[in-house]
DODONU-683114 format. One record per residue (C-alpha): residue number from 1; residue in one letter; x, z, y. Coordinates in steps of 0.001 Angstrom, whole numbers, plus 500000, padded with zeros to 6 digits. Each point is the difference from the previous one (the first is absolute). Layout:
fiba marlum->NUM; kevo->a; u->X; w->Z; v->Y
...
END
This chain:
fiba marlum->1; kevo->m; u->095018; w->598238; v->094480
fiba marlum->2; kevo->n; u->496339; w->499155; v->499130
fiba marlum->3; kevo->k; u->497838; w->501304; v->502896
fiba marlum->4; kevo->k; u->500086; w->498488; v->503837
fiba marlum->5; kevo->s; u->500969; w->502156; v->502200
fiba marlum->6; kevo->l; u->498509; w->501578; v->503107
fiba marlum->7; kevo->l; u->501283; w->496928; v->501995
fiba marlum->8; kevo->p; u->498415; w->496717; v->500551
fiba marlum->9; kevo->p; u->500102; w->496845; v->497111
fiba marlum->10; kevo->g; u->503435; w->499642; v->498404
fiba marlum->11; kevo->l; u->501589; w->503318; v->500674
fiba marlum->12; kevo->y; u->499905; w->502560; v->496899
fiba marlum->13; kevo->r; u->500860; w->503328; v->499057
fiba marlum->14; kevo->i; u->502983; w->500598; v->498539
fiba marlum->15; kevo->c; u->500453; w->502313; v->496312
fiba marlum->16; kevo->v; u->501959; w->499494; v->496695
fiba marlum->17; kevo->t; u->497526; w->498092; v->497555
fiba marlum->18; kevo->l; u->503704; w->498059; v->498780
fiba marlum->19; kevo->s; u->499245; w->497831; v->496437
fiba marlum->20; kevo->d; u->501962; w->501786; v->496951
fiba marlum->21; kevo->r; u->502232; w->496100; v->500301
fiba marlum->22; kevo->l; u->500702; w->500275; v->503758
fiba marlum->23; kevo->r; u->501374; w->504114; v->498928
fiba marlum->24; kevo->r; u->502335; w->498429; v->497926
fiba marlum->25; kevo->l; u->500909; w->497700; v->501527
fiba marlum->26; kevo->l; u->501002; w->501645; v->503127
fiba marlum->27; kevo->a; u->501739; w->502925; v->497959
fiba marlum->28; kevo->c; u->501917; w->497286; v->498339
fiba marlum->29; kevo->l; u->501316; w->498989; v->502998
fiba marlum->30; kevo->s; u->500808; w->503127; v->501264
fiba marlum->31; kevo->s; u->502247; w->500356; v->497297
fiba marlum->32; kevo->k; u->501899; w->496878; v->500786
fiba marlum->33; kevo->r; u->502438; w->500797; v->502942
fiba marlum->34; kevo->h; u->501302; w->496754; v->502149
fiba marlum->35; kevo->t; u->502130; w->500086; v->502501
fiba marlum->36; kevo->s; u->500083; w->497025; v->502535
fiba marlum->37; kevo->w; u->502371; w->499473; v->503015
fiba marlum->38; kevo->a; u->500037; w->497584; v->502459
fiba marlum->39; kevo->p; u->501124; w->500566; v->503285
fiba marlum->40; kevo->v; u->498356; w->499016; v->503236
fiba marlum->41; kevo->f; u->502494; w->498962; v->502953
fiba marlum->42; kevo->p; u->498238; w->499191; v->502691
fiba marlum->43; kevo->a; u->501703; w->497975; v->502697
fiba marlum->44; kevo->l; u->500092; w->502877; v->503109
fiba marlum->45; kevo->t; u->501015; w->497695; v->503408
fiba marlum->46; kevo->g; u->501267; w->501775; v->502853
fiba marlum->47; kevo->i; u->500334; w->503712; v->497088
fiba marlum->48; kevo->t; u->503623; w->501281; v->500143
fiba marlum->49; kevo->i; u->499822; w->501954; v->496218
fiba marlum->50; kevo->p; u->500756; w->503407; v->502109
fiba marlum->51; kevo->l; u->496602; w->499739; v->501283
fiba marlum->52; kevo->v; u->498400; w->499487; v->496887
fiba marlum->53; kevo->g; u->501318; w->502684; v->498726
fiba marlum->54; kevo->a; u->499237; w->502516; v->502489
fiba marlum->55; kevo->a; u->496542; w->498929; v->499921
fiba marlum->56; kevo->l; u->499869; w->500557; v->496286
fiba marlum->57; kevo->l; u->502036; w->503408; v->500590
fiba marlum->58; kevo->t; u->497135; w->500204; v->502393
fiba marlum->59; kevo->a; u->496815; w->499019; v->497426
fiba marlum->60; kevo->l; u->502077; w->502918; v->497125
fiba marlum->61; kevo->p; u->498292; w->503859; v->501643
fiba marlum->62; kevo->a; u->496209; w->498143; v->499686
fiba marlum->63; kevo->q; u->500214; w->499062; v->496766
fiba marlum->64; kevo->a; u->501827; w->503805; v->498695
fiba marlum->65; kevo->d; u->496635; w->501180; v->502426
fiba marlum->66; kevo->m; u->497488; w->497486; v->497851
fiba marlum->67; kevo->a; u->501666; w->501363; v->496579
fiba marlum->68; kevo->d; u->500075; w->503615; v->500994
fiba marlum->69; kevo->t; u->495938; w->499662; v->500622
fiba marlum->70; kevo->l; u->499579; w->498132; v->496741
fiba marlum->71; kevo->e; u->501848; w->502801; v->498681
fiba marlum->72; kevo->a; u->496778; w->502581; v->501544
fiba marlum->73; kevo->i; u->497436; w->497670; v->499125
fiba marlum->74; kevo->k; u->500504; w->499097; v->495955
fiba marlum->75; kevo->p; u->499329; w->503805; v->498647
fiba marlum->76; kevo->g; u->496465; w->499690; v->501509
fiba marlum->77; kevo->v; u->499012; w->496976; v->498744
fiba marlum->78; kevo->v; u->498011; w->499959; v->496240
fiba marlum->79; kevo->g; u->499092; w->497515; v->497910
fiba marlum->80; kevo->v; u->496042; w->500669; v->499150
fiba marlum->81; kevo->g; u->497581; w->498871; v->497431
fiba marlum->82; kevo->t; u->498605; w->501619; v->496823
fiba marlum->83; kevo->f; u->501173; w->501591; v->496629
fiba marlum->84; kevo->h; u->497881; w->499195; v->496978
fiba marlum->85; kevo->p; u->501147; w->502575; v->497213
fiba marlum->86; kevo->t; u->499119; w->497014; v->496774
fiba marlum->87; kevo->r; u->500527; w->497261; v->502072
fiba marlum->88; kevo->s; u->503680; w->497918; v->499940
fiba marlum->89; kevo->p; u->501862; w->500370; v->501590
fiba marlum->90; kevo->r; u->497914; w->502901; v->501871
fiba marlum->91; kevo->a; u->501514; w->499909; v->503055
fiba marlum->92; kevo->s; u->498302; w->497242; v->502290
fiba marlum->93; kevo->l; u->501765; w->499459; v->503060
fiba marlum->94; kevo->q; u->497914; w->498464; v->502706
fiba marlum->95; kevo->g; u->501297; w->500812; v->503424
fiba marlum->96; kevo->t; u->501486; w->501731; v->502259
fiba marlum->97; kevo->g; u->499016; w->503844; v->502229
fiba marlum->98; kevo->f; u->502966; w->501925; v->502311
fiba marlum->99; kevo->a; u->499549; w->503753; v->500015
fiba marlum->100; kevo->v; u->498159; w->501161; v->502862
fiba marlum->101; kevo->l; u->498839; w->504000; v->501666
fiba marlum->102; kevo->d; u->501289; w->502638; v->498045
fiba marlum->103; kevo->g; u->501545; w->497564; v->496848
fiba marlum->104; kevo->h; u->496982; w->500023; v->497754
fiba marlum->105; kevo->h; u->497811; w->497679; v->502122
fiba marlum->106; kevo->v; u->500952; w->496399; v->499235
fiba marlum->107; kevo->v; u->498715; w->496578; v->502024
fiba marlum->108; kevo->s; u->499328; w->496938; v->498107
fiba marlum->109; kevo->c; u->497619; w->496571; v->499885
fiba marlum->110; kevo->a; u->496408; w->500917; v->499331
fiba marlum->111; kevo->h; u->500073; w->496909; v->498198
fiba marlum->112; kevo->i; u->502153; w->500590; v->497303
fiba marlum->113; kevo->f; u->497734; w->502819; v->498769
fiba marlum->114; kevo->d; u->496868; w->497735; v->499616
fiba marlum->115; kevo->k; u->499947; w->499397; v->496588
fiba marlum->116; kevo->e; u->498356; w->503385; v->497995
fiba marlum->117; kevo->l; u->501479; w->502900; v->497944
fiba marlum->118; kevo->d; u->499667; w->499827; v->496246
fiba marlum->119; kevo->s; u->499152; w->503616; v->500138
fiba marlum->120; kevo->e; u->499462; w->500338; v->496770
fiba marlum->121; kevo->k; u->503742; w->499221; v->498092
fiba marlum->122; kevo->h; u->500785; w->502211; v->503362
fiba marlum->123; kevo->e; u->501495; w->497528; v->501576
fiba marlum->124; kevo->t; u->501384; w->500857; v->503804
fiba marlum->125; kevo->h; u->500644; w->498944; v->503814
fiba marlum->126; kevo->a; u->503657; w->500900; v->499744
fiba marlum->127; kevo->v; u->503329; w->500481; v->502334
fiba marlum->128; kevo->f; u->503616; w->498672; v->499028
fiba marlum->129; kevo->i; u->503100; w->501169; v->501301
fiba marlum->130; kevo->g; u->503509; w->499747; v->498785
fiba marlum->131; kevo->r; u->502939; w->497094; v->499769
fiba marlum->132; kevo->d; u->500792; w->497698; v->497861
fiba marlum->133; kevo->r; u->497940; w->500090; v->495896
fiba marlum->134; kevo->q; u->500141; w->503607; v->501262
fiba marlum->135; kevo->m; u->496574; w->500884; v->500689
fiba marlum->136; kevo->t; u->497928; w->502725; v->500443
fiba marlum->137; kevo->v; u->496002; w->499962; v->499943
fiba marlum->138; kevo->r; u->497907; w->501891; v->502556
fiba marlum->139; kevo->s; u->496264; w->500425; v->499094
fiba marlum->140; kevo->a; u->498404; w->498787; v->503670
fiba marlum->141; kevo->k; u->496312; w->501303; v->501410
fiba marlum->142; kevo->l; u->498465; w->497644; v->502337
fiba marlum->143; kevo->i; u->498561; w->501654; v->502712
fiba marlum->144; kevo->a; u->499414; w->497794; v->502379
fiba marlum->145; kevo->t; u->499517; w->495864; v->501165
fiba marlum->146; kevo->d; u->498851; w->497981; v->502636
fiba marlum->147; kevo->k; u->499294; w->496602; v->498258
fiba marlum->148; kevo->d; u->499258; w->498218; v->503009
fiba marlum->149; kevo->r; u->503641; w->500110; v->501398
fiba marlum->150; kevo->d; u->501780; w->500135; v->496167
fiba marlum->151; kevo->l; u->501557; w->504014; v->500450
fiba marlum->152; kevo->a; u->499825; w->502494; v->496895
fiba marlum->153; kevo->l; u->501314; w->503903; v->499822
fiba marlum->154; kevo->l; u->500945; w->500899; v->496955
fiba marlum->155; kevo->k; u->500624; w->504015; v->498921
fiba marlum->156; kevo->i; u->502040; w->500757; v->497167
fiba marlum->157; kevo->e; u->501461; w->503454; v->499183
fiba marlum->158; kevo->g; u->503765; w->500990; v->498985
fiba marlum->159; kevo->d; u->503268; w->500612; v->503032
fiba marlum->160; kevo->p; u->498957; w->498635; v->503415
fiba marlum->161; kevo->l; u->501289; w->496362; v->500330
fiba marlum->162; kevo->p; u->502548; w->498433; v->502974
fiba marlum->163; kevo->t; u->497803; w->499417; v->502772
fiba marlum->164; kevo->l; u->500071; w->497044; v->502344
fiba marlum->165; kevo->k; u->499467; w->500406; v->503411
fiba marlum->166; kevo->l; u->496540; w->498630; v->501952
fiba marlum->167; kevo->g; u->500927; w->497968; v->502921
fiba marlum->168; kevo->d; u->496809; w->498130; v->502829
fiba marlum->169; kevo->s; u->499976; w->496785; v->499275
fiba marlum->170; kevo->a; u->497996; w->499819; v->503239
fiba marlum->171; kevo->k; u->503728; w->499849; v->501673
fiba marlum->172; kevo->a; u->500866; w->496699; v->497421
fiba marlum->173; kevo->r; u->501133; w->497216; v->501581
fiba marlum->174; kevo->e; u->499747; w->496448; v->499014
fiba marlum->175; kevo->g; u->503657; w->498623; v->499444
fiba marlum->176; kevo->w; u->501408; w->503406; v->498470
fiba marlum->177; kevo->q; u->502233; w->499812; v->496859
fiba marlum->178; kevo->l; u->498447; w->502002; v->497070
fiba marlum->179; kevo->y; u->500617; w->501166; v->496557
fiba marlum->180; kevo->f; u->497833; w->500754; v->497412
fiba marlum->181; kevo->t; u->500533; w->501459; v->496124
fiba marlum->182; kevo->g; u->498421; w->500058; v->496391
fiba marlum->183; kevo->y; u->499680; w->498417; v->497123
fiba marlum->184; kevo->p; u->499857; w->496623; v->500278
fiba marlum->185; kevo->i; u->499911; w->498772; v->496202
fiba marlum->186; kevo->g; u->498781; w->503104; v->498445
fiba marlum->187; kevo->s; u->501608; w->502469; v->497688
fiba marlum->188; kevo->v; u->501858; w->496485; v->498775
fiba marlum->189; kevo->l; u->503583; w->500362; v->501356
fiba marlum->190; kevo->g; u->499394; w->503893; v->499796
fiba marlum->191; kevo->l; u->498290; w->502841; v->502174
fiba marlum->192; kevo->n; u->502595; w->498797; v->502683
fiba marlum->193; kevo->p; u->498876; w->499247; v->503491
fiba marlum->194; kevo->s; u->500628; w->496809; v->501963
fiba marlum->195; kevo->t; u->500026; w->499997; v->503715
fiba marlum->196; kevo->h; u->499570; w->496626; v->502351
fiba marlum->197; kevo->r; u->500323; w->498986; v->503928
fiba marlum->198; kevo->a; u->496470; w->499074; v->501222
fiba marlum->199; kevo->g; u->499594; w->499024; v->503222
fiba marlum->200; kevo->l; u->496998; w->501249; v->501916
fiba marlum->201; kevo->a; u->498864; w->496496; v->500619
fiba marlum->202; kevo->a; u->496546; w->500274; v->501432
fiba marlum->203; kevo->i; u->497362; w->502674; v->500070
fiba marlum->204; kevo->v; u->496956; w->498194; v->498853
fiba marlum->205; kevo->p; u->495894; w->501442; v->500189
fiba marlum->206; kevo->i; u->499464; w->500172; v->495792
fiba marlum->207; kevo->y; u->496659; w->497351; v->500826
fiba marlum->208; kevo->t; u->500610; w->496544; v->500576
fiba marlum->209; kevo->p; u->496537; w->497766; v->500528
fiba marlum->210; kevo->v; u->499851; w->498483; v->496664
fiba marlum->211; kevo->p; u->499371; w->495880; v->499499
fiba marlum->212; kevo->s; u->496818; w->500110; v->498573
fiba marlum->213; kevo->i; u->496163; w->502309; v->499613
fiba marlum->214; kevo->a; u->501224; w->499794; v->496452
fiba marlum->215; kevo->q; u->503200; w->502435; v->499927
fiba marlum->216; kevo->l; u->498025; w->502939; v->502021
fiba marlum->217; kevo->n; u->499460; w->502817; v->498311
fiba marlum->218; kevo->t; u->499127; w->503789; v->500255
fiba marlum->219; kevo->r; u->504132; w->500669; v->500408
fiba marlum->220; kevo->t; u->500422; w->497278; v->502301
fiba marlum->221; kevo->l; u->497157; w->500592; v->502393
fiba marlum->222; kevo->k; u->500783; w->503528; v->500141
fiba marlum->223; kevo->q; u->503947; w->498942; v->501018
fiba marlum->224; kevo->a; u->497836; w->498020; v->502942
fiba marlum->225; kevo->k; u->497776; w->503245; v->500549
fiba marlum->226; kevo->e; u->502654; w->502428; v->500228
fiba marlum->227; kevo->p; u->503447; w->497701; v->500526
fiba marlum->228; kevo->y; u->503676; w->501907; v->500517
fiba marlum->229; kevo->e; u->503014; w->498676; v->499490
fiba marlum->230; kevo->v; u->502911; w->499802; v->497446
fiba marlum->231; kevo->f; u->503755; w->499050; v->499906
fiba marlum->232; kevo->a; u->500827; w->496565; v->499149
fiba marlum->233; kevo->l; u->504359; w->499871; v->498661
fiba marlum->234; kevo->d; u->502094; w->497583; v->499155
fiba marlum->235; kevo->a; u->500752; w->500986; v->496502
fiba marlum->236; kevo->i; u->500096; w->499059; v->496847
fiba marlum->237; kevo->a; u->497117; w->503107; v->498106
fiba marlum->238; kevo->y; u->499551; w->499901; v->495584
fiba marlum->239; kevo->p; u->497507; w->501769; v->497540
fiba marlum->240; kevo->g; u->501678; w->503370; v->500511
fiba marlum->241; kevo->n; u->499805; w->500284; v->503888
fiba marlum->242; kevo->s; u->497031; w->501215; v->500987
fiba marlum->243; kevo->g; u->500410; w->503067; v->501043
fiba marlum->244; kevo->s; u->504026; w->499679; v->501360
fiba marlum->245; kevo->p; u->500397; w->502008; v->503524
fiba marlum->246; kevo->v; u->500817; w->497673; v->502172
fiba marlum->247; kevo->w; u->502575; w->501688; v->502361
fiba marlum->248; kevo->h; u->502030; w->500293; v->503145
fiba marlum->249; kevo->p; u->503799; w->499539; v->499565
fiba marlum->250; kevo->d; u->500903; w->502495; v->502547
fiba marlum->251; kevo->s; u->497846; w->503287; v->499964
fiba marlum->252; kevo->g; u->498767; w->499166; v->495998
fiba marlum->253; kevo->e; u->496635; w->500362; v->501153
fiba marlum->254; kevo->v; u->496727; w->498076; v->498081
fiba marlum->255; kevo->l; u->497979; w->497714; v->501852
fiba marlum->256; kevo->g; u->498100; w->497701; v->497503
fiba marlum->257; kevo->v; u->499266; w->500060; v->496151
fiba marlum->258; kevo->v; u->500453; w->496777; v->498404
fiba marlum->259; kevo->n; u->496140; w->498270; v->498621
fiba marlum->260; kevo->s; u->500496; w->496096; v->499720
fiba marlum->261; kevo->v; u->501486; w->496930; v->499951
fiba marlum->262; kevo->y; u->498613; w->496898; v->501341
fiba marlum->263; kevo->v; u->499875; w->497727; v->496427
fiba marlum->264; kevo->k; u->499763; w->495858; v->500577
fiba marlum->265; kevo->g; u->497918; w->498485; v->497011
fiba marlum->266; kevo->a; u->499401; w->503039; v->496770
fiba marlum->267; kevo->k; u->501030; w->503680; v->500603
fiba marlum->268; kevo->e; u->502302; w->499566; v->497072
fiba marlum->269; kevo->a; u->502360; w->497837; v->502670
fiba marlum->270; kevo->a; u->500869; w->503619; v->501618
fiba marlum->271; kevo->l; u->502610; w->499749; v->496804
fiba marlum->272; kevo->t; u->500594; w->496517; v->499827
fiba marlum->273; kevo->s; u->500208; w->498614; v->504046
fiba marlum->274; kevo->p; u->499829; w->502746; v->501908
fiba marlum->275; kevo->s; u->498904; w->499546; v->503311
fiba marlum->276; kevo->g; u->501943; w->502569; v->502312
fiba marlum->277; kevo->i; u->497275; w->501163; v->501946
fiba marlum->278; kevo->s; u->498821; w->503611; v->498893
fiba marlum->279; kevo->y; u->497361; w->502490; v->501729
fiba marlum->280; kevo->a; u->500627; w->503968; v->500552
fiba marlum->281; kevo->i; u->497458; w->502177; v->501295
fiba marlum->282; kevo->p; u->500452; w->502253; v->502904
fiba marlum->283; kevo->v; u->501549; w->503114; v->499035
fiba marlum->284; kevo->n; u->497417; w->501995; v->502537
fiba marlum->285; kevo->y; u->497221; w->499237; v->497855
fiba marlum->286; kevo->v; u->502235; w->502412; v->497265
fiba marlum->287; kevo->h; u->499593; w->502180; v->502758
fiba marlum->288; kevo->e; u->496500; w->499810; v->500576
fiba marlum->289; kevo->l; u->499199; w->500194; v->495964
fiba marlum->290; kevo->l; u->502614; w->503158; v->499748
fiba marlum->291; kevo->k; u->497661; w->501794; v->502766
fiba marlum->292; kevo->r; u->497107; w->499233; v->498395
fiba marlum->293; kevo->t; u->500874; w->501392; v->496590
fiba marlum->294; kevo->s; u->501103; w->503134; v->501549
fiba marlum->295; kevo->a; u->497416; w->500404; v->502357
fiba marlum->296; kevo->r; u->497916; w->499439; v->496471
fiba marlum->297; kevo->k; u->501764; w->502945; v->498680
fiba marlum->298; kevo->r; u->499117; w->502013; v->502751
END
């Protein structure tokens, strides 16, 4: 939250930096269960009840298919962050990742790992798996990054994780209804991934001309020289959603990686006044990162 994203001014990377006060407030709210019944019955001029019922029944299989796809997606989605044996709390979940390849590799966002580790106190990168408050910490090694496109690749030991299938983002079309799964407010509510629907609103260039020379820097100049396209999503992403896989409900294939949000005003507004505009890096750049990593091993 304290750094600008790869995208133009007003767009911010997202990772968890929640204050203790906000964590306590969110935890308090989550403990209170509210039930609100406010049914709305719109006028159905010229439409009979049987027709409405038939339409609803027709829609049910699509919803069921999406739910089935989600069941296959969730086991491969993990939390990412750091583990510090003498810190309280020792585990710090800062974003989301998802398993690929052999189940020992996790894709996430590079900006999550910008901060240098405290190696003297044995701080490590970490992957968090499990559900609710039953969290297992896996030590992770950052083996590759693409900072220009805000992508990172981690490697973990132990049993392989269920993997997600990477699709072809070049085939993505504006207007598609997609989903992303991750940890929007970290582990405040336990290690329970949330899934959000996201319309693919636009496929736009990474670089937008800045209004004044004063706003030019090394990054924007490089983006102008080597532009590429990103996905604009009409969905709200929060701190912790960085690294969330964006997937197609029919195939379950990952098409993008959530990395930033559009914020009006200060970056803290990503929590208090989200704009509903988020961005994702097309998954074909993940393919490129994996190919480069594999080539280096040979």
